Every structure is written in C-alpha cells, then in structure tokens.
C-alpha positions in Angstrom: -46.8 -28.5 -21.2 -45.9 -26.1 -23.7 -45.1 -23.4 -21.2 -42.9 -25.8 -19.3 -40.7 -26.3 -22.2 -40.4 -22.8 -23.4 -39.5 -22.0 -19.5 -36.9 -24.8 -19.8 -35.3 -23.7 -23.2 -35.1 -20.4 -21.7 -33.1 -21.4 -18.7 -31.0 -23.5 -20.9 -30.2 -20.4 -23.2 -29.4 -18.5 -20.4 -27.0 -21.0 -18.7 -25.4 -21.3 -22.1 -25.2 -17.1 -22.4 -23.9 -16.8 -18.8 -21.1 -19.4 -19.4 -20.0 -17.8 -22.3 -20.1 -14.6 -20.5 -18.4 -15.7 -17.1 -15.6 -17.5 -19.2 -15.0 -14.3 -21.6 -14.4 -12.7 -18.1 -12.2 -15.2 -16.8 -10.1 -14.9 -20.0 -10.1 -11.2 -19.9 -8.8 -11.3 -16.5 -6.1 -14.1 -17.4 -5.1 -12.2 -20.2 -4.8 -8.9 -17.9 -2.7 -10.8 -15.7 -0.5 -11.7 -18.7 -0.1 -8.3 -19.8 0.7 -6.7 -16.5 3.5 -9.2 -16.0 4.8 -8.5 -19.3 4.8 -5.0 -18.9 6.5 -5.4 -15.7 9.2 -7.7 -17.1 9.8 -5.0 -19.5 9.9 -2.1 -17.3 11.3 -3.9 -13.8 12.5 -7.2 -14.7 14.0 -7.9 -11.1 10.7 -7.1 -9.6 8.9 -9.1 -11.7 11.5 -12.1 -10.8 11.7 -11.5 -7.3 8.3 -9.9 -6.1 5.5 -10.8 -8.7 4.1 -13.7 -6.7 4.1 -12.1 -3.4 1.1 -10.1 -2.0 0.3 -7.2 0.4 3.3 -5.7 2.6 5.6 -8.7 1.4 5.6 -7.4 -2.0 6.1 -3.6 -0.9 9.0 -4.9 1.2 10.4 -7.1 -1.8 10.2 -3.8 -3.9 12.0 -1.7 -1.3 14.8 -4.1 -0.9 15.3 -4.1 -5.0 15.2 -0.1 -4.7 17.5 0.0 -2.4 19.9 -2.6 -4.1 20.0 -0.9 -7.3 19.9 2.6 -5.7 16.7 3.4 -7.8 13.8 4.9 -6.3 11.7 4.5 -9.3 11.7 0.9 -8.6 9.0 1.9 -6.3 6.7 3.1 -8.9 6.3 -0.7 -10.3 3.8 -1.4 -6.9 0.5 0.4 -8.8 1.1 -2.2 -11.5 0.8 -4.8 -8.9 -2.4 -3.6 -7.1 -0.4 -2.1 -4.5 -0.7 1.5 -4.4 -0.6 1.8 -0.7 2.8 0.4 -0.6 4.8 3.0 -2.8 5.0 5.4 0.2 6.3 2.9 2.4 9.1 1.7 -0.4 10.0 5.4 -1.1 10.1 6.0 3.0 12.5 2.9 3.1 14.6 4.1 0.3 14.8 7.5 1.6 16.0 6.0 4.8 18.9 4.2 3.4 19.8 7.5 1.0 19.2 9.9 4.1 17.4 12.0 1.7 14.0 13.7 2.6 13.0 14.6 -1.2 11.2 11.6 -2.3 8.8 12.0 0.9 6.8 14.7 -1.1 6.1 11.9 -3.6 3.8 10.3 -1.1 0.2 11.1 -1.7 -1.2 12.1 1.8 0.3 14.4 4.4 0.5 11.6 7.5 2.4 9.6 4.6 4.8 12.3 3.9 5.1 13.2 7.3 5.9 9.7 8.3 8.6 9.4 5.9 10.4 12.7 6.8 10.4 11.7 10.5 11.6 8.0 9.9 14.6 9.7 7.6 15.3 12.3 9.9 14.7 10.4 13.2 12.6 13.3 14.5 9.2 12.4 14.8 8.4 15.9 15.4 8.1 15.9 11.6 4.3 14.6 12.3 3.4 17.8 14.3 4.6 19.8 11.1 1.9 18.2 8.7 -0.3 20.9 6.8 -3.2 19.3 5.2 -4.1 19.8 1.6 -7.3 18.6 -0.3 -6.2 15.0 0.5 -7.7 15.6 4.3 -11.1 15.6 2.8 -11.5 12.2 4.6 -9.5 12.5 7.6 -8.5 15.9 9.8 -5.3 17.4 10.0 -5.2 16.3 13.6 -6.1 12.9 12.6 -3.3 12.7 10.0 -0.6 14.0 12.8 -2.1 11.3 15.1 -1.6 8.3 12.6 1.9 9.8 11.5 2.8 9.8 15.4 1.4 6.3 15.7 3.4 4.9 13.1 6.6 6.1 13.9 5.8 5.1 17.7 5.3 1.8 16.4 8.0 1.5 13.6 10.8 2.6 16.6 8.9 0.8 19.1 8.9 4.0 21.3 6.1 4.2 23.4 6.7 7.9 24.6 5.9 9.3 21.2 2.6 7.6 21.8 1.6 10.3 24.7 1.8 12.7 21.8 -1.3 11.5 20.3 -4.2 13.5 20.9 -6.9 11.1 19.7 -7.4 8.7 22.5 -8.3 5.4 20.7 -4.9 6.1 18.5 -3.0 6.6 21.7 -4.4 3.8 23.5 -3.9 1.4 20.1 -0.2 2.9 20.2 0.2 2.1 23.9 -1.0 -1.4 23.7 1.4 -2.2 20.8 4.4 -0.5 22.1 4.3 -1.4 25.9 4.3 -4.8 24.9 7.8 -7.2 24.6 8.8 -7.7 21.2 9.0 -11.1 19.8 12.1 -12.2 18.4 
C-alpha cells in the first residue's frame, strides 16, 4: 500500500513538473514569435503588415512583390526572419528580373539557384550549363545542380524543349511530364 502511494505521489509530481516545463516552452515560443514580429515591424514594416500571416512560397511571393514595388532587394532578406530561407533566392530572382540585373543572383546560396536566377533574368537557359560547383555541392553533384536548374527554368517558362538538355532521366521525365500537359487557367 505504501509503495502504491509513493508511486502515485511520484507520478503526480511528474505531471506537475512536466506541465510547468511544457507551459514554459509554449510561453517561450509565444515570446519568440512576438519578438520576431516586433523585429520585422521595425526593419520591414510593409512585410510585417502584408505578408507575416502567409506561409511557404506564398510568403516568398508576397515579399518579392514588396521588394519590386519598393525597388529594394533588401526586403528579400526578411524571409529568414519568417523561417523561409529557401525563398530568399526566389525573391532575389524576381527582383533581378524586374531590374534586369544579374548581379544580385550571386547572393543566392547554391550554384543551381545562381544559375536559375541568371537564366531567368537573361532569358538564356544555357546559364544553367555554366554552373560551376563550389563547397555547396557536397550534397549534389555539379551535373545534378545543372539538371535541377534546367528543370526549374523549363517549368517556369513552360518550355518542354529545355527538358531535353537534362541528363538525369528522372529529372528529364518530371520536366516533360509537367511542361507537356495543358496549362490550367
């Protein structure tokens, strides 16, 4: 009987402690979100107002529109604050296309992103074939970087002829599958 009471008491204390720890974690997360929103409001007020409630690529598109409207590529740098680091290069690409300037493409982190940006700005898909790998190619080969760049450009331009330049059969088939289907309005 005594050991049952002891087990019950320990279980009750454990629940109390876990509840306190868990509510503390929720409070920290709420405080963090509030701080991020305050920082965003200070540095990028229009992004905070128009985009902070969006998620994923919708968020990147919203920030890109603000960058283009304000003619300020720095707006793209708000995306990491919103946990959308992958959207930075897409935002820079959209801005660079409007400005017709490839210099910002170099701010993209991966060779495939830089090549894609240059290809979209110049309208020349062969920019993807000029990709040169650096340390960032440790997970994907130079050819994979080139193939993915070509795939993105082909899909973005909806041009299946670019797909034929892709060496990897899987990426080429995916590209053709997307670019040969009728577009939905």
